[in-house]
N, C-alpha and C positions, 0 to 999 in steps of 0.2 A: 858680690858681699860672703861672704864665708862666716860660719858663726861654730861653736864646738861643746858639743853633750857629751863631760865627760860623767863617770858609771862608777864608782865603785864596788869591785864585784866580795862578795861577801866570801865565793867559796870559788873553787874554779871551773866548774857549771855552771850555769844557771840561763836561764832567757830574758832578757826584759824589754818593757815593750815602753819606747821610746817615744813612742806617734805623739800623747801629748805636747811630749818636745818640739819635736818638728812640726806635730803643724802652731805652734807660736813661734816662733822661730818665722816660721812665713807671715804669718798674721802678722808679725811687729816689722816685720820691713818692705809691708806696701805692695807688693809682687803681686797683680791678676792673677796672670798666666808665666809657662814656665814648667821645669822640671828644676827639681828636687835631687842632690845628689848625698849620700848618702855612703862614706865609709869608713869602715874599721881597722884600725890599725892594729897590729901585730899576725903573726904566722898559725894562729887558730883560731883566732877573731873571724868572727862569720854574722852575717845579713841578712833577715829572714823576711819573706813581706808573711805577713799569714792573716788569712777574711778572721775569723771567730780564734782570737787567742785568747781569748777566759777557757773556752771549748778547747784548745787545745792542750790546757797545763792540764787542765783534768784529766785530757785524755791518757797525758804521759804520765802522772800521779797514779791513773790503775794500771797506766804498765809495769811498771816502775815497783809500784808495790804487785801487784800478780809475781813479774819476776820474783824480788826480793820472798814470794811465801812461794815459788817453786807449781805457779796455779798453769801460768802456761807453758 
C-alpha cells in the first residue's frame, strides 16, 4: 500500500509535522503490525524524527531570534 502526503510550503525553509497524516493513513489501512516508510522527494528535502516537536519549534524560534539580535 502506498499513500502520498502533499505539503505546500510557503517559504524556502520550514519544519512540518506530518505525524497526524501518517497516523491516519496507518489507521485507515487496517494494518496491525509492520513498518512505515516515509520518503521525501527532492535534493534538499529531509525527514526528521523529533519526540517533542513543539518544544523544538520554540527552541528554534528562540535561537533564531537571539541570532538576529546578536544575543548568542
